[in-house]
VEXSE-148290 format. One record per residue (C-alpha): residue in one letter; residue number from 1; x, y, z. Coordinates in steps of 0.05 Angstrom, whole numbers, plus 5000, padded with zeros to 4 digits. Layout:
N
R type seq    u    v    w
R    A NUM    X    Y    Z
...
This chain:
306
R type seq    u    v    w
R    M   1 3169 7105 5653
R    P   2 3157 7123 5726
R    T   3 3197 7087 5779
R    S   4 3166 7113 5843
R    S   5 3099 7098 5873
R    S   6 3075 7169 5863
R    S   7 3083 7164 5787
R    G   8 3090 7240 5787
R    S   9 3017 7250 5805
R    A  10 2999 7305 5855
R    A  11 2926 7282 5860
R    P  12 2907 7261 5931
R    L  13 2894 7187 5939
R    R  14 2829 7175 5977
R    T  15 2853 7105 5997
R    E  16 2911 7138 6034
R    E  17 2871 7189 6073
R    P  18 2863 7178 6148
R    S  19 2793 7156 6168
R    T  20 2758 7208 6209
R    E  21 2710 7156 6238
R    H  22 2757 7117 6283
R    P  23 2814 7161 6306
R    A  24 2817 7123 6373
R    L  25 2816 7054 6341
R    D  26 2873 7028 6384
R    T  27 2831 7039 6447
R    Y  28 2772 6997 6425
R    D  29 2754 6931 6458
R    S  30 2746 6869 6414
R    A  31 2672 6878 6401
R    A  32 2680 6950 6379
R    L  33 2740 6932 6335
R    V  34 2702 6877 6300
R    A  35 2642 6923 6290
R    A  36 2686 6978 6261
R    F  37 2718 6931 6211
R    V  38 2654 6895 6191
R    D  39 2615 6959 6182
R    D  40 2669 6989 6139
R    Q  41 2677 6926 6097
R    A  42 2603 6929 6080
R    R  43 2617 6993 6042
R    A  44 2658 6953 5992
R    A  45 2595 6924 5962
R    H  46 2565 6993 5955
R    A  47 2627 7017 5917
R    V  48 2620 6958 5869
R    R  49 2547 6972 5859
R    A  50 2563 7044 5840
R    A  51 2613 7018 5789
R    A  52 2564 6967 5760
R    P  53 2554 7006 5694
R    Q  54 2630 7008 5685
R    I  55 2635 6933 5697
R    A  56 2578 6920 5647
R    S  57 2614 6964 5596
R    V  58 2677 6923 5604
R    V  59 2638 6858 5596
R    D  60 2609 6884 5530
R    A  61 2678 6905 5505
R    A  62 2714 6843 5529
R    W  63 2671 6783 5511
R    P  64 2676 6790 5435
R    R  65 2752 6789 5441
R    L  66 2750 6727 5485
R    R  67 2700 6695 5438
R    A  68 2751 6707 5383
R    G  69 2804 6668 5421
R    G  70 2833 6722 5465
R    R  71 2859 6714 5536
R    L  72 2840 6746 5602
R    V  73 2906 6772 5630
R    Y  74 2912 6795 5702
R    V  75 2967 6844 5725
R    G  76 2979 6872 5795
R    A  77 3024 6879 5855
R    G  78 3014 6863 5928
R    T  79 2943 6849 5951
R    S  80 2915 6872 5883
R    G  81 2961 6824 5846
R    R  82 2944 6766 5892
R    L  83 2870 6777 5881
R    G  84 2883 6775 5806
R    V  85 2921 6709 5813
R    L  86 2863 6681 5853
R    D  87 2811 6700 5801
R    S  88 2853 6673 5744
R    V  89 2865 6606 5779
R    E  90 2792 6594 5795
R    L  91 2767 6601 5723
R    H  92 2792 6532 5701
R    P  93 2758 6487 5753
R    T  94 2695 6530 5755
R    F  95 2684 6542 5680
R    S  96 2734 6497 5644
R    W  97 2768 6560 5620
R    P  98 2836 6539 5594
R    R  99 2892 6556 5642
R    E 100 2934 6585 5586
R    R 101 2879 6635 5571
R    S 102 2880 6667 5640
R    P 103 2953 6683 5656
R    A 104 2969 6726 5716
R    L 105 3028 6773 5726
R    L 106 3047 6791 5798
R    A 107 3102 6841 5813
R    G 108 3160 6801 5841
R    G 109 3137 6736 5809
R    L 110 3087 6684 5832
R    G 111 3129 6672 5894
R    A 112 3103 6740 5917
R    V 113 3036 6706 5930
R    F 114 3067 6677 5993
R    V 115 3124 6725 6010
R    A 116 3121 6800 5996
R    V 117 3175 6823 5948
R    E 118 3188 6894 5970
R    G 119 3205 6943 5915
R    A 120 3181 6899 5857
R    E 121 3119 6942 5847
R    D 122 3164 7003 5833
R    D 123 3193 6974 5769
R    A 124 3152 6999 5710
R    A 125 3200 6970 5660
R    A 126 3190 6900 5690
R    G 127 3115 6907 5684
R    A 128 3121 6926 5611
R    A 129 3172 6871 5595
R    E 130 3132 6816 5629
R    L 131 3069 6837 5594
R    R 132 3103 6837 5526
R    A 133 3134 6769 5541
R    L 134 3063 6740 5543
R    G 135 3056 6759 5469
R    V 136 2993 6799 5484
R    G 137 2952 6818 5422
R    V 138 2889 6853 5399
R    N 139 2841 6799 5423
R    D 140 2869 6798 5494
R    V 141 2837 6833 5553
R    V 142 2886 6858 5605
R    L 143 2860 6873 5675
R    L 144 2908 6922 5709
R    I 145 2893 6920 5783
R    A 146 2920 6972 5832
R    A 147 2883 7002 5891
R    S 148 2923 7066 5888
R    G 149 2924 7068 5812
R    T 150 2995 7094 5815
R    T 151 3035 7029 5819
R    P 152 3092 7034 5768
R    Y 153 3094 6959 5752
R    V 154 3020 6962 5733
R    L 155 3027 7028 5695
R    G 156 3085 6999 5655
R    A 157 3042 6938 5637
R    A 158 2984 6984 5618
R    A 159 3027 7022 5569
R    A 160 3052 6958 5538
R    A 161 2981 6931 5533
R    R 162 2956 6993 5497
R    A 163 3014 6990 5449
R    T 164 2993 6920 5427
R    G 165 2921 6939 5415
R    A 166 2896 6896 5473
R    L 167 2837 6920 5514
R    A 168 2869 6951 5576
R    V 169 2822 6956 5635
R    A 170 2840 6992 5699
R    V 171 2813 6965 5765
R    T 172 2828 7017 5818
R    N 173 2800 7050 5881
R    N 174 2820 7122 5866
R    P 175 2779 7161 5816
R    A 176 2835 7209 5795
R    A 177 2888 7154 5789
R    P 178 2938 7156 5732
R    L 179 2919 7084 5716
R    V 180 2849 7108 5695
R    A 181 2878 7154 5643
R    A 182 2928 7100 5621
R    C 183 2874 7049 5603
R    E 184 2819 7045 5551
R    R 185 2767 7025 5603
R    A 186 2764 7034 5678
R    I 187 2728 7003 5737
R    V 188 2734 7053 5793
R    L 189 2715 7026 5862
R    D 190 2713 7089 5904
R    T 191 2720 7058 5973
R    G 192 2751 7119 6006
R    P 193 2795 7119 6069
R    E 194 2808 7055 6106
R    V 195 2795 7042 6180
R    I 196 2870 7030 6185
R    S 197 2896 7087 6143
R    G 198 2926 7063 6077
R    S 199 2913 6989 6089
R    T 200 2881 6973 6022
R    R 201 2878 6899 6039
R    L 202 2815 6919 6076
R    K 203 2753 6946 6039
R    A 204 2792 6967 5977
R    G 205 2814 6895 5969
R    T 206 2745 6868 5985
R    A 207 2715 6913 5931
R    Q 208 2767 6888 5881
R    K 209 2750 6816 5898
R    I 210 2675 6828 5887
R    A 211 2688 6866 5822
R    L 212 2734 6812 5794
R    N 213 2685 6757 5813
R    T 214 2629 6796 5779
R    L 215 2668 6812 5716
R    S 216 2697 6743 5703
R    S 217 2633 6707 5721
R    A 218 2592 6752 5675
R    L 219 2641 6739 5619
R    M 220 2636 6664 5629
R    V 221 2560 6668 5625
R    R 222 2565 6708 5561
R    L 223 2612 6654 5534
R    H 224 2560 6599 5547
R    K 225 2594 6568 5608
R    V 226 2528 6568 5645
R    Y 227 2460 6537 5629
R    G 228 2404 6575 5663
R    N 229 2441 6591 5727
R    L 230 2475 6523 5731
R    M 231 2551 6515 5729
R    V 232 2551 6463 5674
R    D 233 2622 6472 5649
R    L 234 2659 6454 5712
R    R 235 2718 6405 5715
R    A 236 2700 6344 5757
R    T 237 2771 6333 5782
R    N 238 2757 6309 5853
R    A 239 2703 6272 5892
R    K 240 2667 6335 5913
R    L 241 2663 6361 5841
R    E 242 2642 6292 5816
R    R 243 2582 6295 5863
R    R 244 2568 6366 5841
R    A 245 2572 6345 5767
R    L 246 2522 6290 5780
R    A 247 2474 6336 5817
R    L 248 2479 6388 5762
R    T 249 2467 6337 5707
R    M 250 2405 6310 5742
R    R 251 2377 6380 5755
R    A 252 2390 6406 5684
R    S 253 2366 6344 5648
R    G 254 2312 6317 5694
R    A 255 2344 6248 5690
R    G 256 2350 6200 5747
R    E 257 2416 6184 5781
R    A 258 2431 6121 5741
R    Q 259 2418 6154 5674
R    A 260 2459 6215 5693
R    L 261 2518 6172 5717
R    A 262 2517 6132 5652
R    A 263 2516 6196 5610
R    L 264 2573 6227 5649
R    A 265 2614 6163 5642
R    A 266 2603 6163 5567
R    C 267 2626 6234 5557
R    G 268 2685 6241 5603
R    K 269 2645 6273 5660
R    R 270 2628 6335 5620
R    V 271 2563 6361 5647
R    K 272 2546 6403 5586
R    V 273 2552 6343 5540
R    A 274 2514 6297 5587
R    V 275 2456 6346 5592
R    V 276 2450 6351 5516
R    M 277 2455 6276 5510
R    L 278 2399 6265 5560
R    R 279 2354 6322 5538
R    A 280 2360 6308 5463
R    G 281 2369 6232 5464
R    L 282 2437 6235 5431
R    D 283 2502 6197 5439
R    A 284 2563 6233 5466
R    A 285 2595 6246 5399
R    E 286 2533 6278 5369
R    A 287 2519 6319 5432
R    E 288 2590 6345 5430
R    R 289 2584 6362 5356
R    R 290 2520 6401 5368
R    L 291 2554 6441 5423
R    E 292 2614 6457 5380
R    V 293 2569 6484 5324
R    V 294 2535 6533 5372
R    E 295 2598 6555 5410
R    G 296 2581 6514 5471
R    S 297 2511 6541 5484
R    V 298 2469 6487 5516
R    Q 299 2406 6527 5501
R    R 300 2421 6531 5427
R    A 301 2445 6458 5423
R    L 302 2375 6439 5448
R    G 303 2342 6485 5397
R    L 304 2322 6536 5448
R    P 305 2333 6612 5442
R    G 306 2394 6637 5479
């Protein structure tokens, strides 16, 4: 396995090329600096839009595996790895996705979220070993995130993921990256050169954040974590989320505040269950049973198509 950041590839990396638009960046005043960065960041969304068919293809390939009990596994180094950790952490409070079903591997360990661990990304063997240690299998979906697409830690994990039969998905910003060839599916966010040459924490990272948000949210919708466009499977674990749960229950069911509060109290603050209780006139146990039969779909629990 490769142990250097080049991974033996001679292909030029667009993310490493100097930007021709701002060669005198260090002479700009504050207003011009801000304008240069903001204008360039806006291109991240365009790169994600161009990759939308690839993202949709990954959703179609991934959601049946997750439906069958698989996990969404994130792997990365540096900024890319931290963005993977962030996406993995947010799935539980937003969609009640079990924490154990969205593990994240970061080169250098989770302490590297706060303090960069130099050199950790160059260890392909560590990436492979840490991925195997998760017991990854055929129903798992492994998101391998690397702006350059040459990071040895991520390439090692990609090889290990493919060997287990897991769905290996590259998320990279370089079209000719070795990571694309190493994975079964690829999301290529072609953001090009950065305003500060090589600083992929800029628009490359922004594009990755948008793409990960889009991918994981689309998967959660396909897995019935949303009713209409309402976030009905959140975890009401603090005062703000309790207020949000109440508002969502009232909006989705049409019930008044007192009724919604009573339903939420009866079902452990689970918005999905409360909505079915109120809309169908059921107690908490029967509402929960109906949801279990239809894999958590509020629409189908209410006898609606969806």
